BAZALUM-210788 format. One record per residue (C-alpha): residue number from 1; residue in three letters; x, y, z. Coordinates in pm, 1 decimal. Each point is the difference from the previous one (the first is absolute). Example, Ala and Ser with C-alpha at 12.3 -4.5 7.8 and 13.67 -1.06 7.14 Angstrom:
2
VOGU   nr  rest         u         v         w
VOGU    1   ALA    1230.0    -450.0     780.0
VOGU    2   SER     137.0     344.0     -66.0
END
This chain:
32
VOGU   nr  rest         u         v         w
VOGU    1   UNK    -835.0   -5018.4    2053.0
VOGU    2   UNK     325.5    -123.2     184.1
VOGU    3   UNK      98.2    -333.2      29.6
VOGU    4   UNK     195.0    -150.0     309.0
VOGU    5   UNK     182.9    -350.8      -2.0
VOGU    6   UNK     172.1     -82.7     369.8
VOGU    7   UNK     -10.7     376.0      71.4
VOGU    8   UNK     167.9     135.0    -306.1
VOGU    9   UNK    -177.1     207.4    -268.9
VOGU   10   UNK      10.1    -201.9    -330.1
VOGU   11   UNK    -247.4     210.2    -218.9
VOGU   12   UNK    -196.0     347.4      15.5
VOGU   13   UNK    -203.3     127.5    -266.9
VOGU   14   UNK    -346.3     -22.4    -132.6
VOGU   15   UNK    -219.0    -306.8      25.3
VOGU   16   UNK      96.1     -92.3    -380.2
VOGU   17   UNK     367.6      69.8      76.6
VOGU   18   UNK       9.1    -229.2     320.0
VOGU   19   UNK    -230.9    -258.6    -178.9
VOGU   20   UNK     252.5     -27.8    -293.7
VOGU   21   UNK     306.1      -3.1     213.5
VOGU   22   UNK     218.2    -302.6     -32.6
VOGU   23   UNK     128.8      12.1     337.8
VOGU   24   UNK    -344.3      34.0     159.0
VOGU   25   UNK    -114.4    -292.6    -203.4
VOGU   26   UNK     268.7    -234.5      94.7
VOGU   27   UNK     -34.6     112.1     376.6
VOGU   28   UNK    -381.3     -55.0      13.5
VOGU   29   UNK     -74.2    -244.6    -268.3
VOGU   30   UNK     321.9    -208.1     -24.1
VOGU   31   UNK      91.9     105.3    -328.3
VOGU   32   UNK    -301.6    -119.9    -182.8
END
């Protein structure tokens, strides 16, 4: 899975790796 924010890749990896990525959590969940 590759996750993008504002046209930039912020994470790439398995679903588990992406789910546990702090930058992904902050971008999509507001850091909760």
